[in-house]
Structures are given as C-alpha cells and as structure tokens.
C-alpha positions, 0 to 999 in steps of 0.5 A: 476242826472236825465237829465230832472232835469238838463234841468229844472235847465237851464230853471229856470236860463234862465228865471232868466237871461232873465227877469233880463236883461230885467229889467236891460236894461229897464232904457235906453228906459225909460230915458226920462220919468225918467228925466222928473219926477225928473227934472234932466239933462243928467249929473245927469242921467249919474250918475244913470247909473254910480252908478249901474256900480260901485256897480256891479263892486265892488260886483263881487269879493264878489259874486265870493267868496261867491259862492265858499264858500257857497251853490250857489242855496241859494245865487242865490235865494238871488240875485233874492230877491235883484233884486226884492226889489231894483227895487221896491225901485227905483220905489217908491222913490220920490226924485232924490237922493233917486232914485240915491241911490236905482238905484245904489243898483240894481248893487248888483244883476247885478254881481250875474251871476258867480254862475249860470255858476259855478252851471251849470258846475256841471250839464253839462260836458266839452263837452256840456258847450259851448252850454249851456253857449251860450244858457244862453247868449241869454238872453242879446240880447233877454232881451234887446228886451223885455225891449225895447218892455215893455218901448215902449208899456207900458211906455206911458200907465202905466208909468215907475214906474209901469213897474219897480213894475212889473219887481220887482215882477218877481224878487221876484217870481223867488227868491221863485222858485229858493229857493224851486226848485234848488238843489245844485250840488256837485262841480266837479261831472260832470267832466269826471274823476268823472263818475260812482263814488257814492261819491265825496270828498269835496274840499273847497275854501280857500286862497291856492286855490285863490293863485293857480289861479295866477299860471294858465297862461291862465287866464292872457291873458283871463282877459286882452282880457276881458278888451279890448273886452267889449269896442266895446260892450259898444261903440255900445250899447251907441252910435250906435243908435245915429250914425244911426240917425245922421250920416247915416240919418236913421229914427226910423221906419228903425232903429228899424227893422234893430236893431231887426234883428241884435239882433236876429243874435247876439242871434244866434251867441251866440248859434252857437259860443258855439256849435262850441266851443264844437265841436272844443274842442272835437278835440283839447284843443285849439278848443274853443279859436280858435273859439273865435279868428276867431269870433273876427277877422271876426267881426272886418273885417265885422264891418269895411266893414259895417261902410264903406258902402255908405249911400244910400246902406241901404240894404247892410248895414243892411245885413253886420250889421247882419253878424257882429252881428252873429260873434262877440258873439262867444267869450262869451260862449267859454271864460266862458267855457275855464275859467272852463276848467282850474279852479278847481270846487271850484274856478270857481265862483271866477275866472269868477267873476274876469273876469267880474270885469275886463270887467266891468272896461273896460265897464265904460271907452268906451262910454266916450272915444268915446264921446271925440273922436267924438267931435273932429272928427265924431262918425263914426271915433270914433266907427271905431277907438275904436272898430277895435283897441280894438278888434285887441288887444283882438284877439292878447291876445286870440292868446296868450291864445290859444297857452298856454291853453293845459298845464293848461287844462292838469293840471286840468285833472291831478288834477281831476284824483287825486281827483277821486282816493282819492274819490275811496279810501274814498269809499273803506275805508268806505266799509271796516269800515262797514264790 
C-alpha cells in the first residue's frame, strides 16, 4: 500500500466527516428561522431533534453489521448519497410533518462512522491509529464552527433552505468521490503479524464472531463508560450557551470568541490525546486507557474550577474553560483505538457501532435531566452535578478497563499470529500446486 494513497484516504474521510458534521450541526443555529417558517413551538422543534437521534441510534447496529459483511468503501459512498438526498428533501418540504420525517431520515447516515474507523484500521497499524483517529475526531468541533459560520453568515442572506441545498449537494459530490477513489483494504492487513505477507486469508463476520465479542471483558466497561461519558458532552452542547448568557451575564459578543477558542483547544485535544495514546501504547498495553483516565479526571477537576470562577473574573474563566476543553477529548480517539486493539478485523465495525449505540442512548437523556434539575435549582448546579458525577463514574469504568485490557490485547495478537501462520500455509500450498 503506497503511503501517499493511505493519506489520500484519510483526507477524503476527513472531508466527509468535517462537512457532514457541519451539515448535521447546522440545524442548531438555524432553529429560529425554521420554527418561524413552519410556525411551530419549542416542543415541536424538539421532536425534530429527537427524531434524528432515535433514527441514528437504531441504525448504528445495522451499519456495523453491514460494514463487517460487505465492502466498506461502497457502503460509505451510499451513506454520503443518503446524507445529500435526505438533506435536500428536508430543504424542499413545505409542511412541518414532512420536515419532521425528512429531518429524522438524516439520522440514517449520522450513524455511518464505524465503517470509516474500521477501514482506516486496515490502512494504519496499531502504533499510528490513535493519531489518525484523533485527526478525524477534529471534524466535530471544526464542523460545528463551520456550521455556525454558515448559519450566521449566509442564513440571513439566502435562507435556511438554500443552505441545506448547498450542504446536500456536497454530500452527493463526496458520494461520487468515495465511490470512484476509495479502495477496499483486506481486513487485518495492517496488523503487525501480517507484515510482509503477499496474501492474507479472508475471514467473514458471522454469528460465532458476534458471540466472541461477549467474551472480551474489556468491552463491557468501555461500553458502560461510553453511556455515562456522553452525558457531559450533550449537557454542555445543549445548555452551556444559555448558562453563559443567563447565569454569567455574558453578551453574544463575548460568548462567540470565548467558545471559538474553547473549540480550537478541543480540536487540539483530540490530536494530542491520540498522539499521547499511541506513545503510551508503545510502552504499555494499558497506555491508551491510562491517557483516557488522566484526561477524564483532569477534565473533571478543571470543569469544577471553571464553573466556580467568580463572575467578574472573565479572563480566568475563559482560560480555565480552554484548558478543560483541551483535556476532555482525550478519551475519544483512544477508546476507538482500544476497541480495535482487542477486536478482530472482521468485527470492528460492529463493536464500534455498539459503542456508539450505547453512547447515543446516554446522549438522549442528558439535556432533559439537566433541564429538570435546573428548574428546581440553577443551571450552574445542574451542569456541575451531572458533568462531575457522570465523568467520575466514567473514570471508574476506565480504571477497570485499564486493569483488564492486556489480556484481551494478547488474545487478539495470538489470534493474528495464528492467522498469519494459516496465510503462510495457504501461500505455500498455492506455490506447491503451481510447481
């Protein structure tokens, strides 16, 4: 595999995820004009958000299964086509009920990312995956900023429908790019045991493979921490702007640059966390999860300090907010890498899809819980209570996973050594047959 082509694949997937995240997150800043167009209230608009989340959650297991059974590159092209098509449909419908259905359908492609990470794992070995996954995870914060810029800059000029038509067109173009340029990689080709082999035995995902995931002890604490770990993310994304406005008294002129700086630090945290995870993994099989755990507990401490900064000390608040944003993404690329470190290549999409499915369940609950608590107390108390408690629980499960992960990693390495031996025997038998 030519190194330049591997990086071309990363560039294509980065573009897909960045622009897809921009399209996905556009609806937040465009909420008011959409509500005015259809003359709906907050409850009806909330149903639009919830519909896409539910559809996305339902489709995670299906995408995972399809990716592990069929060609991932073709399925990713299909996902991009669905992105473009459903976004276009949501832009042209004339009724609220039509918009509710078409916007919910955009959740189908929202759960298509496991195939990207699975395919990348077959282009890059374990020693580099954390950095690559960290790079790809940059797309969420950067996509949010692009979506915000489009909504604020173009929304008042061309309207929300035209913006969705533009982003939908991008999805259709990227579908063609992926279909014609991204090649499927043999599953497992980048594993160290397969180095130098001209041909690799093919292993297919089946029921036995699915059952084998249940025997990987590390997956259970990883899945559990994922459920709790997304609570703070969704609390912050749903309520932090209002918290800054109403309880810290900041104006929009101050909030935007402050949040933009925090988003940039968050983007840097994804790359730094992935790189540190790779560095630590080369020294210890527990290394990635140690980095995750340090990131979570450091983020908890920094968030607590940030929220408790006096209202008049804006500069200190902004500085601590950026530091918090730097540490809290550490777990993202390292959890993905760990799932791949312990899962056989033909089951990686399914395993990651289950991880994301569990996380999406948590994401649906968090904003509601904070809202209920805030009614009785304050947003400050609600954010602190939910974020600190769930991240502490998350850190506890990461510690458990850290303790047991070496056994699962060694089990996979033993499996790959056995597969390398089988591939060599297959090559030998083929050579003997030709002679």
